[in-house]
N, C-alpha and C positions, 0 to 999 in steps of 0.2 A: 274232908272235901270230896265232892263228887268228881267224877271223871270230866264232866262238862265244865265245871268251875276251874279245874286244873288246866284244861285246854284253853280256856279264856285267859287265865293268868299268863300262861305260856305265850299265847298270841299277843297279849298286851305288852309283855316284856320284849318280845321280838320287834313289835312296832316301835316301842320306845327306843330300842337300840338302833333301829334303822333311822328314825327321826334324828337321833343324836348324831349319827354318822353323817347324814345328809346336811344338817345344819352346821355341823362342825367342819365339814369339808367344803361348805358353800363358798368360803373365802379363799380356798386353795386355788392358786393360779391367778388370783384376782390382781396381784401386783403386776404381772406381765401384761394382763389385759388392760389395766389402767395405764401402764407405760406406753403401750401401743396406741391406745386411744388419745392420750394427752400428746404423745409425740406427733401424731397426725393432725393435731389441732394447732401446732406451732410451726413456724417457718424458721429455716436456718438464716442467720443474720450475716452470712458471708457475702451475700449479694447474688447468690445463684437463683433465687426465687423458687426454691424447692422446699417441700415439706421437710421438717427436721429429720425424721427417720429415713427419708429417701434421698438425702443429700449425698451425692456420689462424687464430689470434687476430690481429686487427688490432692492430698495435703491440706484439706480444709482445716483451718485453725479453730473453727467455732463448733462444728457439729459434734465432735467427740466430747468436747468440754460441756456443751449444752446437754448432751445425753447423760453424762455423768451427773450433772446438777439435777436433772430430772429424776434419775434413779435415787439420788441422795434425798431428794424431797419426798419421794414415795417411801423410802426407808424410814424417814422421820415420822411418817403418818400424816403428812399435810394433806388437806383436802384438795380436790381438783381446782377449785376457785382460788385457793390460797397459792397453789403452785403456779397457776397462770398469772396471778397478780405479781408474784415475785419475779417472774420472767419479764413481764411488762415493765416493772420498775427498773430492772437491770438493763434490758435491751431495747426498751421502747415499744410502742404499740405495733410496730411492724412485725413483731415476733408472733402475733396472733394471726392465724391463717384466715379466719373469717371474722368480720366485724360482729360485735355483740348485737343481739336482737332486741335490746331494750334501750330506752331513752333516745338520745339524739342519734345514736348509731343505727337506729332503725331506718333512718333516711338513706343510709348506704345500701340497704336492701331494696328500698322502694323506688328510689330515683331512676335507676336504669329502666325499669318497666314503665314508669311515667314518661320518661323521655322517648321511649320507643312508641308508645301510644300517641303522644303528642306529635311525633314526627310523621307517623302514618296518617293521622288526621289532617295535618298540614298539607301533605302531598295530595290527599283526596280533595281538600278544599281548593287548592291551586289548580288541579286538573279540571275540576268542575267549573271553576271560574274561566279558565281558558276556553273550554268548550262552549260556554254560554255567551261569550262576548261576541258582539256583531263584527262582521267583516269590515275592515277599515276601507274607506273609499280611496280610490287611486288618486295620485297627485293631479292628474289631468281633469279630474272632476267627473269621470265616467264611472257610473255605478257598476258593481260587479254583476255579471250575468248569472242567473240561477233559474231553476225550474225548467219549463218546456223550451225556453229560448236557448238554454245551454245545450240541451239535447239536439236541437235543430242545428246549432253551430258545430257540434261534434260530428253529426251526420254529414254535414257539408265538408268538414275537414277530411273525413274518411274518403268521400267521393273524390275530392281534389287531389289527395295524395295517392290514390289507387292508380297503379300504372298498368 
């Protein structure tokens, strides 16, 4: 073998060793990251309305048990969806921090924005309608004064009230 081919073989083995190490360690620490990610996607069911991993109630009977169940599910190798479904079956849909973005649950994401836009449009429509309506006649049958007559009356009022 030539010196160049030995160098290429050596580099190839080094590259293979690095790739094996990288892909072998790619999953290291993954369980704690999954635990953190899944724990922040669930709510504590004790009634505190806090994320599961952030529940800080003294003597909370649910958060510690739910965290242990989450860790046991991850130790078994359950997928994220399977873990969430198991929690939904046990604790109900209130355990999920955010509604799903598929199917009928998509409405839970869309409706607040639709309601806001419809509310703003309604306010704009009502304000324009109020501005465009004609002045109501007075009960005595006298028409309201506008234009140059109004300015003449204002000037007369200023003169009369000037001391």
